[in-house]
C-alpha positions in Angstrom: 11.3 11.2 8.7 13.2 13.9 6.4 15.9 15.9 8.5 16.3 20.0 7.7 18.4 22.4 9.3 18.0 26.1 9.6 20.8 28.5 10.0 19.2 31.9 10.3 20.0 34.4 12.9 16.3 36.0 12.7 14.4 34.6 15.4 11.6 35.3 13.6 12.0 34.5 10.7 13.8 30.9 12.1 10.4 30.5 13.9 8.7 31.0 10.8 10.5 28.7 8.8 10.1 26.3 11.6 6.6 26.5 12.3 5.8 25.8 8.2 8.1 23.1 8.0 6.8 20.8 10.6 3.4 21.5 9.8 4.8 19.9 6.1 5.9 16.9 8.5 10.2 17.9 8.5 11.9 17.2 11.2 13.7 20.9 11.6 16.5 21.7 13.5 17.5 25.9 14.2 20.6 27.3 14.4 21.6 30.8 14.7 25.2 31.4 13.8 27.5 29.9 11.3 29.7 28.0 13.1 26.7 26.3 15.2 25.2 25.8 11.5 28.4 23.9 10.4 28.6 21.7 13.8 25.0 20.7 13.8 25.9 19.7 10.0 28.5 18.2 10.5 27.3 16.0 13.3 23.6 15.7 12.6 23.6 14.9 8.4 20.4 16.5 7.7 18.9 16.3 4.4 18.4 19.3 3.6 20.2 22.8 4.6 18.4 26.5 4.3 21.5 28.6 5.0 21.1 32.1 5.2 24.3 33.9 4.0 24.4 36.5 6.5 25.3 34.9 9.7 27.4 36.5 12.8 30.6 34.3 13.9 30.8 33.1 10.2 29.2 33.7 7.7 26.6 31.2 5.0 29.6 31.7 2.5 32.3 30.3 4.8 29.6 27.4 5.9 29.0 26.2 2.3 32.7 25.9 2.1 33.1 24.1 4.9 31.1 21.4 4.0 31.6 21.3 0.3 35.5 20.8 0.9 34.4 18.2 3.5 32.3 16.5 1.2 28.8 16.8 2.6 26.6 16.3 -0.5 23.2 17.5 1.3 21.0 20.4 -0.9 21.7 23.5 0.3 19.4 26.3 -0.3 20.5 29.6 0.7 18.5 32.7 1.5 20.2 35.6 -0.1 19.2 39.6 -0.1 16.8 41.0 -2.8 18.9 42.6 -5.6 22.1 40.9 -4.5 22.9 38.8 -7.7 26.7 38.5 -6.9 25.6 36.6 -3.8 23.6 34.3 -5.7 26.0 33.7 -8.3 28.8 32.9 -5.4 26.7 30.6 -3.2 26.3 28.6 -6.4 29.4 28.7 -7.2 30.2 27.3 -3.8 28.2 24.0 -4.3 24.8 26.0 -3.2 22.1 24.0 -5.2 19.2 26.6 -5.1 18.6 30.0 -3.4 15.1 31.9 -2.5 15.6 35.8 -2.4 14.1 38.0 1.0 11.5 38.5 1.5 9.6 35.2 0.2 6.8 33.4 0.1 5.9 30.7 2.3 4.4 28.2 -0.4 7.4 29.3 -2.9 10.2 28.4 0.1 8.6 24.5 0.7 8.2 23.9 -3.2 11.8 24.9 -3.3 12.5 22.7 -0.4 10.2 19.3 -2.1 12.0 19.8 -5.6 15.4 19.6 -4.1 14.5 16.6 -1.4 12.8 14.7 -4.7 15.8 15.6 -7.1 18.5 13.7 -4.4 16.3 11.1 -3.3 17.7 7.7 -3.9 16.3 6.0 -7.1 13.7 3.7 -6.5 12.9 2.1 -9.8 15.1 0.6 -12.9 17.5 4.5 -13.3 19.5 3.2 -10.3 20.9 0.5 -12.6 21.7 2.0 -15.6 24.5 1.5 -17.5 28.1 4.2 -17.2 28.2 6.7 -19.3 31.6 8.0 -21.0 32.9 11.0 -22.9 36.3 11.9 -23.2 38.4 10.9 -20.1 35.1 11.2 -18.1 32.9 8.0 -16.9 29.6 8.7 -15.2 28.0 6.1 -13.0 24.1 6.8 -12.4 23.7 3.5 -9.9 26.2 5.0 -7.3 26.3 9.0 -8.4 29.9 8.7 -9.1 31.7 10.7 -11.7 35.7 9.7 -12.5 38.2 11.9 -14.9 40.9 9.5 -15.7 40.0 7.0 -13.4 39.8 9.2 -10.3 36.6 10.2 -8.5 35.4 13.9 -9.1 33.5 15.8 -6.6 30.2 17.1 -8.0 27.2 18.9 -5.6 23.8 17.3 -6.7 22.7 19.7 -8.9 25.8 19.5 -11.1 25.5 15.6 -10.7 22.0 16.1 -12.3 22.4 19.0 -14.9 25.5 16.3 -16.1 23.3 13.6 -16.6 20.5 15.8 -18.1 22.7 16.7 -20.8 24.3 13.1 -21.6 20.5 11.4 -21.8 20.1 14.0 -25.0 22.9 12.2 -26.5 24.0 14.8 -28.4 21.0 17.1 -28.8 20.7 21.1 -27.2 19.3 21.6 -23.5 17.4 24.8 -23.6 18.0 26.5 -19.9 14.0 26.1 -19.6 14.4 22.6 -20.0 17.1 21.8 -18.0 15.5 24.5 -15.0 12.8 22.3 -15.4 14.1 18.8 -15.3 17.2 19.7 -13.5 16.0 22.3 -10.5 12.1 21.0 -11.0 10.1 23.8 -11.4 10.0 26.3 -14.2 9.0 29.6 -12.0 11.2 33.2 -12.8 14.7 32.0 -11.6 17.4 33.4 -12.7 19.2 32.7 -15.3 22.6 32.6 -14.2 21.6 29.4 -12.6 22.3 26.9 -15.0 25.5 29.1 -16.9 27.0 29.2 -13.3 26.3 25.1 -12.9 27.8 24.4 -16.3 30.8 26.7 -15.9 31.3 24.5 -12.5 31.2 21.3 -14.5 33.5 22.9 -17.3 35.7 23.6 -14.5 35.8 19.8 -13.2 35.5 18.0 -16.1 37.1 19.8 -19.2 41.2 20.1 -20.3 40.7 23.6 -20.6 37.2 25.1 -19.5 37.6 28.4 -21.5 37.8 26.4 -24.5 35.5 23.5 -23.5 35.8 20.3 -25.9 32.7 18.6 -24.2 29.9 20.7 -22.3 29.6 22.9 -25.3 27.2 26.4 -25.7 24.8 26.9 -28.2 24.2 30.4 -29.0 21.2 31.8 -28.4 19.5 28.1 -27.6 21.8 26.4 -24.6 23.7 23.7 -24.1 24.7 20.1 -25.5 27.0 17.3 -24.6 29.4 16.1 -27.9 31.5 13.0 -26.7 
């Protein structure tokens, strides 16, 4: 059974999330502050985390950073306040995979959860045996979801890896932001356009020799992005 950890200090919201997720067949655990959430994420190894950013004791940003610094790659869906675009961008830069803005609809949240779990599920078909891809000094190994730079592992979040593969598959063709949202995030709803931009910026920071002057992950003005080998 898929395990979901909800880190939320509002008892009514936490109860509602737990109830709706359990109806969908998920096994749910709830933590009501950041320290407990981090401990349960480390010990219980959930398949997905729903993480509020405004938490007592240890806020969601610090929880997220600690998880990613420890190499934990499970998808994280953050809960943000309405209109706080800076929080969304900061969360994505720290390694969050998606976000939902409060107040949110249950159906929207369940769709985001399902999309994240589907995108991070182990491959069951032939794609897992795809040969490694290379550009510059980067090697991408789909079978193990591993990226090497000059032979050294580069830690990518699940969404960063999926975005990189989506660009590679196009063999130099341009991918629009909407195409990437559909392919990588699994939906085309009204998502903050900065979602794609922020993840591209992180890929450049981790994989380009100079993120400010990228040689491989290129912006195509008024169109989208492409990967130049």
